C-alpha positions as a printed Julia matrix, in Angstrom:
123×3 Matrix{Float64}:
   1.29    1.06  -10.79
   1.08    3.4   -13.75
  -2.27    1.91  -14.75
  -3.94    3.28  -11.61
  -1.82    6.42  -11.05
  -0.31    7.32  -14.43
   1.31   10.56  -13.23
   2.94    9.12  -10.1
   6.61    8.2    -9.98
   7.28    4.46  -10.19
   7.49    2.34   -7.06
  11.07    1.36   -7.92
  12.0     5.04   -8.19
  10.41    5.77   -4.81
  12.25    2.83   -3.25
  15.58    4.02   -4.68
  15.07    7.55   -3.28
  14.07    6.2     0.14
  17.19    4.04    0.34
  19.38    6.93   -0.78
  17.87    9.29    1.8
  18.49    6.75    4.56
  22.08    6.19    3.39
  22.66    9.96    3.63
  21.45    9.95    7.23
  17.97   11.39    6.82
  15.21   10.14    9.08
  12.72    8.47    6.82
   9.19    7.16    7.15
   7.34    4.65    5.01
   3.86    5.56    3.83
   1.9     2.74    2.22
  -0.93    4.59    0.61
  -3.23    3.34   -0.62
  -2.96   -0.41   -0.21
  -5.46   -1.44   -2.84
  -7.7    -4.43   -2.21
  -6.75   -7.42   -4.32
  -3.43   -5.83   -5.25
  -1.4    -5.1    -2.11
  -3.43   -5.86    0.98
  -2.82   -9.51    1.85
  -1.05  -10.27    5.12
   1.95  -11.66    3.23
   2.22   -8.61    0.96
   1.97   -6.24    3.91
   4.61   -8.17    5.87
   6.91   -8.0     2.83
   6.37   -4.25    2.4
   6.92   -3.51    6.1
  10.06   -5.67    6.2
  11.43   -3.91    3.13
  10.78   -0.47    4.6
  12.28   -1.29    7.98
  15.23   -3.47    7.03
  16.27   -2.24    3.59
  15.3     1.41    3.88
  15.8     1.93    7.62
  12.58    3.88    8.09
  11.72    5.12   11.56
   8.05    4.16   11.27
   5.56    2.71    8.8
   2.2     4.33    8.14
  -0.61    3.11    5.95
  -3.85    4.44    4.61
  -6.74    2.48    3.17
  -8.06    3.55   -0.2
 -10.9     6.04    0.16
 -14.28    4.42   -0.35
 -16.11    7.53   -1.53
 -15.86    9.55   -4.68
 -15.09    8.44   -8.2
 -11.52    7.28   -7.6
 -12.44    3.66   -7.0
 -14.77    3.61   -9.99
 -11.94    4.86  -12.22
  -9.52    2.36  -10.64
 -11.94   -0.52  -11.13
 -12.56    0.47  -14.77
  -8.83    0.84  -15.51
  -8.07   -2.57  -14.01
 -10.91   -4.26  -15.87
  -9.94   -2.62  -19.18
  -6.34   -3.83  -18.73
  -7.52   -7.4   -18.08
  -7.13   -7.48  -14.3
 -10.61   -8.84  -13.63
 -10.04  -10.32  -10.15
  -8.34   -7.12   -8.97
 -11.21   -5.05  -10.42
 -13.72   -7.2    -8.5
 -11.73   -6.7    -5.27
 -11.77   -2.93   -5.76
 -15.49   -3.04   -6.57
 -16.17   -4.92   -3.32
 -14.85   -2.03   -1.19
 -16.89    0.65   -2.93
 -19.74   -0.03   -0.5
 -19.76    0.68    3.23
 -19.81   -2.94    4.45
 -17.01   -4.06    2.13
 -14.94   -0.95    2.82
 -15.26   -1.34    6.6
 -14.09   -4.97    6.47
 -11.21   -4.07    4.15
 -10.1    -1.24    6.48
 -10.29   -3.36    9.6
  -8.32   -6.23    8.06
  -5.76   -3.86    6.55
  -5.09   -2.03    9.81
  -4.92   -5.29   11.77
  -2.38   -6.65    9.28
  -0.23   -3.52    9.53
  -0.36   -3.51   13.34
   0.48   -7.22   13.56
   3.23   -7.17   10.96
   6.57   -8.27   12.48
   8.89   -5.44   13.5
  12.57   -5.95   14.33
  13.67   -4.85   17.78
  15.31   -1.42   17.81
  18.72   -1.26   19.51
  19.05    0.71   22.7
């Protein structure tokens, strides 16, 4: 999302490169980082991302990382979302800026990733 990370390549561009690398026979890995609260951390969204990475991109493994709760990054993210009119997403980001909210978010995120369906590997 260019709103949050304006200098990062687009998600569609990253997806295209990952598919192309897999098609050329490279071993690939999917890194979901960060999965922002209120934007891409629901069980359904995670299942969709994991399925895409495994089935469409052929990744060997999926990794994830929660957004860091310290520093000014979340404050900037919250402000950018609010300024752009994404109030509910800004509130979700704000909720994880504190230890209790961040701990719950991390636990739920990691449980969702671990419990996301994985296709059986042949062999």
